[in-house]
C-alpha positions as CSV (number, residue, x, y, z in Angstrom):
1,X,65.0,47.0,-15.9
2,X,68.2,48.9,-15.7
3,X,70.0,48.7,-12.4
4,X,72.9,51.1,-11.9
5,X,76.2,50.5,-10.2
6,X,79.3,52.8,-10.2
7,X,82.8,51.7,-9.3
8,X,85.7,54.1,-8.9
9,X,89.4,53.4,-8.0
10,X,92.3,55.7,-8.0
11,X,95.9,54.8,-7.0
12,X,99.4,56.0,-7.5
13,X,102.5,57.6,-5.8
14,X,102.4,60.8,-3.7
15,X,106.1,60.8,-3.2
16,X,108.9,58.4,-4.0
17,X,108.1,56.4,-0.9
18,X,104.5,57.2,-0.2
19,X,101.7,55.6,-2.2
20,X,97.9,55.5,-2.0
21,X,94.8,53.7,-3.2
22,X,91.2,54.8,-2.7
23,X,88.1,53.4,-4.3
24,X,84.6,52.2,-3.8
25,X,81.2,51.6,-5.3
26,X,77.5,52.6,-5.1
27,X,74.6,50.7,-6.4
28,X,70.8,50.5,-6.4
29,X,69.7,47.2,-7.7
30,X,66.2,45.6,-7.8
31,X,68.0,42.3,-8.3
32,X,67.3,39.2,-10.2
33,X,64.1,38.5,-8.3
34,X,61.1,40.4,-6.9
35,X,62.0,40.8,-3.3
36,X,59.9,43.8,-2.5
37,X,62.8,46.1,-2.0
38,X,66.2,46.7,-3.8
39,X,69.7,45.8,-2.9
40,X,71.5,49.2,-2.4
41,X,74.2,51.0,-0.7
42,X,77.9,51.9,-0.9
43,X,81.3,50.9,0.2
44,X,84.5,53.1,0.3
45,X,88.0,51.7,1.0
46,X,91.4,53.2,1.1
47,X,95.0,52.6,2.1
48,X,98.2,54.6,2.5
49,X,101.6,52.8,2.1
50,X,105.0,54.1,3.2
51,X,107.9,52.2,1.8
52,X,111.0,52.3,3.9
53,X,114.3,53.3,2.2
54,X,116.6,50.5,0.9
55,X,113.7,48.0,0.7
56,X,113.8,47.6,4.5
57,X,110.0,47.2,4.9
58,X,106.7,49.0,4.6
59,X,103.8,50.4,6.7
60,X,100.2,50.3,5.5
61,X,97.3,52.2,7.1
62,X,93.9,51.2,5.7
63,X,90.2,51.5,6.3
64,X,86.7,50.8,5.0
65,X,83.3,52.4,5.5
66,X,80.2,50.6,4.3
67,X,76.4,50.8,4.2
68,X,75.0,47.9,2.3
69,X,71.5,46.3,2.1
70,X,71.0,42.9,0.4
71,X,67.7,41.1,0.1
72,X,67.5,37.4,1.1
73,X,64.3,35.8,-0.1
74,X,65.5,32.5,-1.6
75,X,62.8,29.9,-1.9
76,X,59.9,29.1,-4.2
77,X,57.6,26.0,-4.3
78,X,58.9,23.0,-6.2
79,X,56.9,19.8,-6.7
80,X,58.6,17.0,-4.9
81,X,57.2,14.4,-7.4
82,X,59.1,15.7,-10.4
83,X,61.1,18.7,-9.0
84,X,59.4,21.2,-11.3
85,X,58.3,24.7,-10.2
86,X,54.7,25.1,-9.0
87,X,52.2,26.4,-11.6
88,X,52.2,30.2,-11.8
89,X,55.8,30.6,-10.5
90,X,59.2,31.1,-12.0
91,X,62.7,31.7,-10.7
92,X,62.3,35.5,-10.8
93,X,59.6,35.4,-8.1
94,X,59.7,35.1,-4.3
95,X,57.2,34.7,-1.5
96,X,57.1,38.5,-1.2
97,X,53.6,39.9,-1.4
98,X,52.4,43.5,-0.8
99,X,49.9,42.0,1.8
100,X,52.9,41.5,4.1
101,X,53.7,45.2,4.1
102,X,50.7,46.2,6.2
103,X,51.6,43.7,9.0
104,X,53.0,44.9,12.3
105,X,53.7,42.6,15.3
106,X,54.6,43.0,19.0
107,X,57.6,41.4,20.7
108,X,58.9,41.5,24.2
109,X,61.9,43.8,24.1
110,X,64.6,42.5,26.5
111,X,66.9,44.9,28.3
112,X,70.3,44.2,29.6
113,X,71.5,44.6,33.2
114,X,68.1,44.8,34.8
115,X,66.5,43.6,38.0
116,X,65.2,40.1,37.9
117,X,61.7,41.3,38.6
118,X,61.6,44.0,35.8
119,X,59.0,43.5,33.1
120,X,60.3,43.7,29.5
121,X,59.0,46.5,27.4
122,X,56.9,45.8,24.3
123,X,58.1,46.9,20.9
124,X,56.2,47.0,17.7
125,X,58.0,45.7,14.6
126,X,57.1,46.4,11.0
127,X,57.3,43.7,8.3
128,X,57.6,46.5,5.6
129,X,60.6,48.0,7.5
130,X,62.2,44.6,7.7
131,X,62.0,44.2,3.9
132,X,63.4,47.7,3.4
133,X,66.3,47.1,5.8
134,X,67.1,43.7,4.3
135,X,70.3,42.1,5.5
136,X,72.3,45.2,6.2
137,X,75.9,46.0,7.2
138,X,76.7,49.5,8.4
139,X,80.0,50.7,9.8
140,X,83.6,49.9,9.0
141,X,87.0,48.9,10.0
142,X,90.5,50.4,10.3
143,X,93.9,48.8,10.6
144,X,97.7,49.0,10.2
145,X,100.1,46.5,8.8
146,X,103.9,46.7,9.0
147,X,106.8,44.6,7.7
148,X,110.4,45.3,8.8
149,X,113.6,43.7,7.4
150,X,115.9,43.3,10.5
151,X,118.9,42.1,8.5
152,X,120.8,38.8,8.4
153,X,117.7,37.0,7.1
154,X,115.3,38.2,9.9
155,X,112.0,40.0,9.4
156,X,108.9,40.7,11.4
157,X,105.3,41.3,10.2
158,X,102.3,42.5,12.2
159,X,98.7,43.0,11.1
160,X,96.2,44.8,13.3
161,X,92.5,45.5,12.6
162,X,89.5,46.9,14.5
163,X,86.0,46.5,13.1
164,X,82.7,47.9,14.2
165,X,79.7,46.8,12.1
166,X,76.0,47.1,12.8
167,X,74.2,44.2,11.1
168,X,70.7,43.2,10.2
169,X,69.4,39.6,9.6
170,X,66.1,39.9,7.7
171,X,64.7,37.1,5.7
172,X,61.4,35.3,5.0
173,X,61.7,31.5,4.7
174,X,59.4,28.5,4.6
175,X,59.8,26.2,7.6
176,X,57.6,23.2,6.6
177,X,59.8,20.6,4.8
178,X,56.7,19.5,2.8
179,X,53.5,21.3,2.3
180,X,50.4,21.3,0.0
181,X,48.6,24.0,-1.9
182,X,46.5,24.7,1.1
183,X,47.4,27.9,2.9
184,X,47.4,26.3,6.4
185,X,50.1,23.8,5.4
186,X,52.7,26.3,4.3
187,X,54.2,27.7,7.5
188,X,56.6,30.6,6.9
189,X,58.7,32.7,9.3
190,X,59.9,36.2,9.0
191,X,63.3,36.6,10.8
192,X,63.7,40.2,11.9
193,X,67.0,40.8,13.7
194,X,69.4,43.6,14.5
195,X,72.9,43.4,16.0
196,X,76.4,44.7,16.3
197,X,79.8,43.2,15.8
198,X,83.0,44.6,17.4
199,X,86.2,42.8,16.5
200,X,89.8,43.2,17.4
201,X,92.4,41.1,15.5
202,X,96.2,41.0,15.7
203,X,98.6,38.6,13.9
204,X,102.3,38.8,14.6
205,X,104.9,36.8,12.6
206,X,108.7,36.6,12.7
207,X,110.6,35.0,9.9
208,X,114.1,33.8,9.4
209,X,115.8,32.8,6.1
210,X,118.4,30.2,6.6
211,X,120.7,29.0,3.8
212,X,122.9,25.9,3.9
213,X,125.0,24.2,1.3
214,X,122.1,22.2,0.0
215,X,118.9,23.7,1.4
216,X,117.2,27.0,1.8
217,X,114.7,27.5,4.7
218,X,112.1,30.1,5.3
219,X,111.1,29.6,9.0
220,X,108.2,31.5,10.5
221,X,106.6,31.5,13.9
222,X,103.8,33.7,15.2
223,X,100.6,34.3,17.1
224,X,97.0,35.3,16.3
225,X,94.8,37.0,18.9
226,X,91.2,38.1,18.4
227,X,88.2,39.2,20.5
228,X,84.8,39.4,19.1
229,X,81.7,40.9,20.8
230,X,78.4,40.1,19.2
231,X,75.1,41.6,20.4
232,X,72.0,40.2,18.8
233,X,68.3,41.1,19.0
234,X,66.4,38.7,16.7
235,X,62.7,38.3,16.6
236,X,60.4,36.2,14.4
237,X,56.8,36.4,13.1
238,X,55.2,33.2,11.9
239,X,52.3,33.0,9.5
240,X,50.5,30.8,7.0
241,X,51.3,31.6,3.3
242,X,49.5,30.4,0.2
243,X,51.2,29.5,-3.0
244,X,48.5,30.3,-5.5
245,X,49.3,33.5,-7.2
246,X,46.4,35.9,-7.6
247,X,45.6,38.2,-10.4
248,X,47.7,41.0,-9.0
249,X,50.6,38.6,-8.4
250,X,49.9,38.6,-4.7
251,X,49.7,35.7,-2.2
252,X,47.4,34.9,0.7
253,X,48.8,35.4,4.2
254,X,47.3,34.6,7.6
255,X,48.9,34.9,11.1
256,X,49.2,31.8,13.2
257,X,47.5,31.8,16.6
258,X,48.0,33.6,18.9
259,X,48.7,36.2,16.3
260,X,45.0,36.6,15.4
261,X,44.7,40.2,16.5
262,X,46.2,43.4,15.2
263,X,49.0,43.9,15.8
264,X,49.9,40.2,15.9
265,X,52.3,38.6,18.3
266,X,55.8,37.7,17.4
267,X,58.4,36.0,19.5
268,X,62.0,36.3,20.5
269,X,64.4,34.1,18.5
270,X,67.6,35.3,20.0
271,X,68.5,38.2,22.3
272,X,72.1,37.8,23.4
273,X,75.6,39.1,24.1
274,X,78.3,36.7,22.9
275,X,82.0,37.2,23.4
276,X,84.5,35.0,21.5
277,X,88.2,35.0,22.2
278,X,90.7,33.2,20.1
279,X,94.4,32.6,20.8
280,X,96.5,30.9,18.2
281,X,100.2,30.0,17.8
282,X,101.7,28.7,14.6
283,X,105.0,27.7,13.1
284,X,106.1,26.7,9.6
285,X,109.1,26.0,7.4
286,X,109.4,26.2,3.6
287,X,112.4,24.0,2.6
288,X,114.0,24.1,-0.8
289,X,116.3,21.2,-1.5
290,X,118.6,21.7,-4.4
291,X,116.7,23.3,-7.3
292,X,114.0,20.7,-7.7
293,X,112.4,19.7,-4.4
294,X,110.3,21.8,-2.1
295,X,108.8,20.8,1.3
296,X,106.3,22.8,3.3
297,X,105.6,22.0,6.9
298,X,103.1,23.8,9.1
299,X,101.6,23.5,12.6
300,X,99.0,25.6,14.4
301,X,97.3,25.5,17.8
302,X,94.0,27.3,18.5
303,X,92.1,27.9,21.6
304,X,88.6,29.3,21.5
305,X,86.7,30.7,24.5
306,X,83.0,31.5,24.3
307,X,81.2,33.5,26.9
308,X,77.5,33.3,25.9
309,X,74.7,35.2,27.6
310,X,71.1,35.0,26.5
311,X,68.4,37.3,27.7
312,X,64.7,36.3,27.4
313,X,61.3,36.4,28.9
314,X,60.2,33.0,30.2
315,X,58.7,30.7,27.6
316,X,54.9,30.9,28.1
317,X,53.3,27.4,27.8
318,X,49.8,28.3,28.9
319,X,47.8,31.5,29.6
320,X,49.3,34.9,29.9
321,X,52.1,35.0,32.4
322,X,51.5,36.4,35.8
323,X,53.0,40.0,35.8
324,X,54.1,39.6,39.4
325,X,56.5,36.8,38.4
326,X,60.1,37.7,37.4
327,X,60.2,38.3,33.7
328,X,63.8,38.7,32.8
329,X,65.9,35.6,32.6
330,X,69.6,35.7,31.8
331,X,71.5,32.4,31.1
332,X,75.2,32.4,30.8
333,X,77.4,29.6,29.4
334,X,81.2,29.6,29.2
335,X,82.9,27.1,26.9
336,X,86.5,26.7,26.0
337,X,87.8,24.4,23.2
338,X,91.1,23.9,21.6
339,X,92.6,21.8,18.8
340,X,95.5,21.7,16.4
341,X,96.1,21.8,12.6
342,X,99.0,20.5,10.6
343,X,100.1,20.3,7.0
344,X,102.9,18.7,5.0
345,X,103.4,19.5,1.3
346,X,105.8,18.2,-1.3
347,X,106.7,19.3,-4.8
348,X,109.3,17.7,-7.1
349,X,110.3,19.0,-10.5
350,X,110.8,16.2,-13.0
351,X,112.1,18.4,-15.8
352,X,111.6,21.8,-17.3
353,X,107.8,21.3,-17.8
354,X,106.6,18.7,-15.3
355,X,106.3,18.1,-11.6
356,X,104.7,15.7,-9.1
357,X,103.2,17.0,-5.9
358,X,101.4,15.7,-2.7
359,X,100.1,17.1,0.5
360,X,98.5,16.0,3.7
361,X,96.4,18.2,5.9
362,X,94.8,17.9,9.3
363,X,92.4,20.8,10.0
364,X,89.5,21.5,12.3
365,X,86.5,23.7,12.6
366,X,86.0,25.1,16.1
367,X,82.4,25.9,17.3
368,X,81.2,29.5,17.4
369,X,78.0,31.0,18.7
370,X,76.0,29.5,15.9
371,X,76.5,26.0,17.3
372,X,74.5,27.0,20.4
373,X,70.8,27.4,20.5
374,X,69.4,30.0,22.8
375,X,68.5,28.5,26.1
376,X,64.8,28.7,27.2
377,X,63.1,27.4,30.3
378,X,59.9,25.5,30.2
379,X,57.5,27.3,32.5
380,X,55.1,25.2,34.6
381,X,51.5,26.2,34.4
382,X,49.6,26.5,37.7
383,X,45.9,27.4,37.6
384,X,46.2,28.5,34.0
385,X,49.2,30.8,34.6
386,X,52.8,30.3,33.8
387,X,54.8,30.2,37.0
388,X,58.5,31.2,37.2
389,X,60.8,28.3,38.3
390,X,64.5,29.2,38.5
391,X,65.2,25.5,38.3
392,X,62.9,24.8,35.4
393,X,63.7,22.4,32.7
394,X,65.7,23.7,29.7
395,X,63.8,23.4,26.4
396,X,67.1,23.3,24.6
397,X,70.1,21.8,26.4
398,X,73.1,24.1,26.5
399,X,75.6,21.4,25.7
400,X,76.7,22.7,22.3
401,X,79.1,20.3,20.6
402,X,80.8,17.2,22.0
403,X,83.9,17.9,20.0
404,X,85.2,19.8,17.0
405,X,84.7,19.0,13.3
406,X,88.0,17.5,12.1
407,X,89.0,17.3,8.5
408,X,91.7,15.0,7.1
409,X,92.8,15.5,3.5
410,X,95.4,13.9,1.2
411,X,96.2,14.7,-2.4
412,X,98.7,13.6,-5.0
413,X,99.0,15.0,-8.5
414,X,101.1,15.4,-11.6
415,X,101.5,18.4,-13.9
416,X,103.1,18.7,-17.3
417,X,103.0,20.6,-20.5
418,X,103.4,19.1,-24.0
419,X,103.7,22.0,-26.5
420,X,100.7,24.2,-26.1
421,X,98.8,21.6,-24.0
422,X,98.9,21.6,-20.2
423,X,97.8,18.6,-18.2
424,X,97.0,18.5,-14.5
425,X,95.9,15.3,-12.8
426,X,95.1,14.9,-9.1
427,X,93.6,12.3,-6.8
428,X,92.2,13.2,-3.4
429,X,90.8,11.7,-0.3
430,X,88.9,13.6,2.5
431,X,87.6,12.3,5.8
432,X,85.4,14.6,7.9
433,X,84.8,13.5,11.4
434,X,81.9,15.0,13.3
435,X,80.8,17.0,10.3
436,X,78.8,20.2,11.1
437,X,75.7,21.1,9.0
438,X,73.5,24.1,9.3
439,X,70.0,23.1,10.4
440,X,67.1,24.9,12.1
441,X,65.8,24.6,15.6
442,X,62.6,26.6,15.5
443,X,63.5,29.8,13.7
444,X,67.2,29.6,14.6
445,X,69.9,28.4,12.2
446,X,72.4,26.4,14.3
447,X,75.3,24.1,13.5
448,X,74.8,20.4,14.4
449,X,77.1,17.4,13.9
450,X,75.7,14.9,11.4
451,X,78.1,11.9,11.4
452,X,81.3,11.2,9.5
453,X,81.8,11.7,5.8
454,X,84.3,10.3,3.3
455,X,85.1,11.7,-0.1
456,X,87.4,9.9,-2.7
457,X,87.9,11.4,-6.1
458,X,90.1,12.3,-9.1
459,X,90.3,15.3,-11.4
460,X,91.8,15.8,-14.8
461,X,92.2,19.3,-16.3
462,X,93.5,20.1,-19.8
463,X,94.5,23.6,-20.8
464,X,95.3,24.6,-24.4
465,X,97.0,27.9,-25.2
466,X,97.8,27.8,-29.0
467,X,100.8,29.9,-29.9
468,X,99.1,30.7,-33.3
469,X,96.3,32.7,-31.5
470,X,97.8,34.8,-28.7
471,X,95.2,35.5,-26.0
472,X,93.2,32.3,-26.6
473,X,92.9,29.8,-23.6
474,X,90.7,26.7,-23.8
475,X,90.3,24.7,-20.6
476,X,88.3,21.6,-19.7
477,X,88.2,19.8,-16.4
478,X,86.4,16.6,-15.3
479,X,85.9,15.5,-11.7
480,X,84.7,12.1,-10.5
481,X,84.1,11.8,-6.7
482,X,82.5,9.4,-4.4
483,X,81.2,11.3,-1.3
484,X,79.5,9.0,1.2
485,X,78.6,8.8,4.9
486,X,81.2,6.7,6.7
487,X,79.0,6.8,9.8
488,X,75.6,8.4,10.1
489,X,72.6,7.3,12.1
490,X,69.4,9.3,12.6
491,X,66.3,8.7,14.6
492,X,63.1,9.0,12.4
493,X,60.9,11.7,13.9
494,X,59.2,13.5,11.1
495,X,55.4,13.5,10.8
496,X,54.2,13.3,7.2
497,X,51.9,15.9,5.7
498,X,49.5,16.2,2.9
499,X,47.2,13.3,1.9
500,X,48.4,11.1,4.8
501,X,49.0,13.8,7.5
502,X,49.9,12.5,10.9
503,X,51.6,9.3,9.9
504,X,55.1,8.5,11.2
505,X,57.9,6.3,10.1
506,X,56.9,2.6,10.1
507,X,59.7,0.0,10.3
508,X,57.4,-2.7,9.0
509,X,56.9,-0.9,5.7
510,X,59.4,-0.6,2.7
511,X,62.4,1.3,3.8
512,X,63.7,1.6,0.2
513,X,67.2,0.2,0.9
514,X,67.8,2.1,4.1
515,X,69.0,-0.2,7.0
516,X,66.9,0.1,10.2
517,X,68.3,-0.7,13.6
518,X,66.1,-1.2,16.6
519,X,67.8,0.3,19.7
520,X,64.9,-0.1,22.2
521,X,61.2,-1.0,22.3
522,X,59.5,1.0,19.5
523,X,62.7,3.1,19.1
524,X,64.5,2.8,15.8
525,X,67.5,4.4,14.0
526,X,68.2,4.7,10.3
527,X,71.7,3.6,9.4
528,X,72.8,5.6,6.4
529,X,76.4,4.4,6.1
530,X,77.3,4.2,2.5
531,X,74.7,6.6,1.3
532,X,75.8,9.5,-1.0
533,X,76.1,12.8,0.9
534,X,73.3,15.2,-0.1
535,X,74.0,18.0,-2.5
536,X,77.5,16.7,-3.4
537,X,77.5,15.8,-7.2
538,X,79.1,12.5,-8.3
539,X,80.4,14.1,-11.6
540,X,81.5,17.7,-12.4
541,X,82.5,19.0,-15.8
542,X,83.9,22.5,-16.2
543,X,84.8,24.0,-19.6
544,X,85.8,27.5,-20.7
545,X,86.9,29.3,-23.9
546,X,88.4,32.7,-23.4
547,X,90.0,35.0,-25.9
548,X,91.3,38.4,-24.7
549,X,92.9,40.6,-27.3
550,X,94.0,44.2,-27.2
551,X,90.8,45.6,-28.8
552,X,88.2,42.9,-28.2
553,X,87.5,39.6,-26.5
554,X,84.9,36.9,-25.9
555,X,84.5,34.2,-23.3
556,X,82.2,31.2,-22.6
557,X,82.1,29.3,-19.4
558,X,80.2,26.1,-18.5
559,X,79.7,24.2,-15.2
560,X,77.7,20.9,-15.1
561,X,77.0,19.1,-11.9
562,X,75.6,15.6,-12.3
563,X,74.2,12.8,-10.1
564,X,73.1,14.7,-6.9
565,X,70.8,13.6,-4.2
566,X,68.8,16.0,-2.0
567,X,68.2,13.8,1.1
568,X,70.5,11.6,3.1
569,X,68.4,8.5,2.3
570,X,69.1,9.0,-1.4
571,X,65.4,8.9,-2.4
572,X,65.2,12.3,-4.2
573,X,67.6,12.6,-7.0
574,X,68.1,16.2,-8.1
575,X,68.3,17.1,-11.8
576,X,71.6,17.9,-13.4
577,X,72.6,21.5,-12.8
578,X,74.1,23.3,-15.8
579,X,75.2,26.9,-15.5
580,X,76.5,28.7,-18.6
581,X,77.9,32.2,-18.7
582,X,79.0,34.2,-21.7
583,X,80.7,37.6,-22.3
584,X,82.3,39.9,-24.8
585,X,84.1,43.2,-24.7
586,X,85.5,45.9,-27.1
587,X,88.2,48.3,-26.1
588,X,89.7,51.5,-27.4
589,X,93.3,52.1,-26.3
590,X,95.0,55.5,-26.8
591,X,98.7,55.9,-27.5
592,X,99.1,57.3,-24.0
593,X,97.8,54.1,-22.4
594,X,94.3,55.2,-21.5
595,X,91.5,52.9,-22.4
596,X,87.7,52.8,-22.8
597,X,86.1,49.3,-22.5
598,X,82.5,48.2,-23.1
599,X,81.7,44.8,-21.8
600,X,78.5,42.6,-21.8
601,X,78.2,39.6,-19.6
602,X,75.2,37.2,-19.5
603,X,74.8,35.1,-16.4
604,X,72.8,31.8,-16.6
605,X,72.7,32.1,-20.3
606,X,70.3,29.2,-20.7
607,X,68.0,30.7,-18.0
608,X,67.9,27.3,-16.2
609,X,65.1,27.0,-13.7
610,X,66.4,23.8,-12.1
611,X,66.3,23.5,-8.3
612,X,69.6,23.6,-6.5
613,X,68.2,21.9,-3.4
614,X,65.1,21.5,-1.3
615,X,65.8,22.9,2.2
616,X,65.2,20.7,5.3
617,X,65.0,17.5,3.3
618,X,68.8,17.3,3.1
619,X,69.3,16.5,6.8
620,X,66.2,14.5,7.9
621,X,64.2,11.4,7.2
622,X,61.2,13.4,6.0
623,X,61.5,12.1,2.4
624,X,61.7,8.4,3.5
625,X,58.8,8.7,6.0
626,X,56.6,10.5,3.4
627,X,57.4,8.0,0.7
628,X,56.3,5.1,2.9
629,X,52.8,6.5,3.0
630,X,52.7,8.4,-0.3
631,X,55.2,6.9,-2.7
632,X,54.4,9.5,-5.5
633,X,54.6,12.5,-3.2
634,X,51.3,13.5,-4.7
635,X,50.4,17.2,-4.3
636,X,53.4,18.0,-2.2
637,X,55.8,20.9,-2.5
638,X,59.2,21.5,-1.0
639,X,61.2,24.6,0.1
640,X,63.1,24.9,-3.2
641,X,66.0,27.1,-4.0
642,X,66.3,27.9,-7.7
643,X,69.2,29.1,-9.7
644,X,69.1,32.8,-10.2
645,X,67.5,33.7,-13.5
646,X,69.3,35.0,-16.6
647,X,70.8,38.5,-16.2
648,X,72.8,40.7,-18.5
649,X,75.4,43.0,-17.0
650,X,76.7,45.9,-19.1
651,X,79.7,47.8,-18.0
652,X,81.7,50.8,-19.3
653,X,85.1,51.3,-17.9
654,X,87.5,54.2,-18.4
655,X,91.1,53.7,-17.3
656,X,93.8,56.4,-17.3
């Protein structure tokens, strides 16, 4: 159907030195897929700029207000055997079913700053309300930037922003890596969370232009400070979901014990108050030597301090907890990490139309709250009741990360033009130490280190801009890359499902080229060194043809990703992923400069239904273990994420 969106922007001068820009959008969009509720909302932004006399600087005051809802149902069942969509499904569908709308569930509602003996209150949550809220962002930010020219080559810049956004995390996702067409095998979890984000950021920079007889320098030093306060109340409801579509398009659902009564029972996924403080210092120099050589040097130091407090009821491992025991548990962890980044860039003009360039970068990724799973205590059971133990064993150790993810990257390249043809060639090498990947622990998405990666590749891009047809640009690029694990060992733990449910990895069976290392009696590791990194294509081809004239234009864009594996053991090869987009416009331009443009754009022109990835199989040994006992993956489905189906976007724009 038709889904409306309206965008408006107005800008211009108020006086000679005062300018403004205001704009925003509103939309109500049922989306590409049946998610049970629409994407909808608005965003409004504006800024006011004051230009100082004699080009001595400027001051900008800006702000944004938003209320947006976006749906997040992403998976459908794909057969693991041939990576085709399950019968009765297509990429426009999701696991939404009206049968979910009637479900309510109870959760313990934690309260902050309470006595240790206080019992949490019970709150009833609505699955329908969760779908209607979607992933929401409500609130806004405001800030001020200024830049002053102090004379004699000196200038200062400062950027300040305050943000206050209420957020919702609402999505329904399969959690079984492999399942069958039996309702009890397809375990799904509804994540139902609300939170708030308050953020203060300030960046200060002072610059100095320095000119000598042979060089020109632009030296800058500065600091970055931020404090972020995140409050999160996230709950989950787990149920069995069938995959057979019924006559009305619905699906079967069944709560998981103990959620067998109405309302069913949910659980706490995360109730927390996290404060993140970042302090950074940086310096850089852009050096121009003569008229042909440029060097860029940069160095940055960052320190991140995390103050993480989780609130929870004790984890019940037996019968109902004794109400006389303390119910509120607050765990606090304080972590500080620091690291440095650096870069060196080089560019040399070889003539009027060609240049060589190179750069070296050392960067890092500091942990944030997503690298830490909420702490829970295992509660001992005495006489059928859970007993509070302040020294009880943690169910998830609060050690976070041993160190940061560090990225080393080197690149060299050559650019030139020959008449109307532009040529750009580059070779690159990337090494990622202690690489972080999003994985799930229970219903929580967390960052976990998964070994070291190495990527070596080259890319060639050709661009043709024929002078005979002004406005025509033809571009084609081809990338070849070898992305492999430099070091990656995992311990096989996954239980298989389906026709051979309950079987585990067996080192005496065929391991399909995966090296197995015995580390202790009956304890083995899979050594995946040299295996291709999941979801990273070996070959990429991009092509586009764009013609933009004064009164009409057309464009065609293509992206083809080839030779991809879904799992780290390289047993499941994903199909080639080909995305094609096309568009065209006609435009009427008046003598006064106003214009009226009608544009049509078609996304996923070929309506490709190919799977982009199977979740959970890309970080585990589940595919290898299953293949040992069931080489054909007979009757098994995976948590597949498809390309969004074809969609046509029509837009009418009036500019004046």
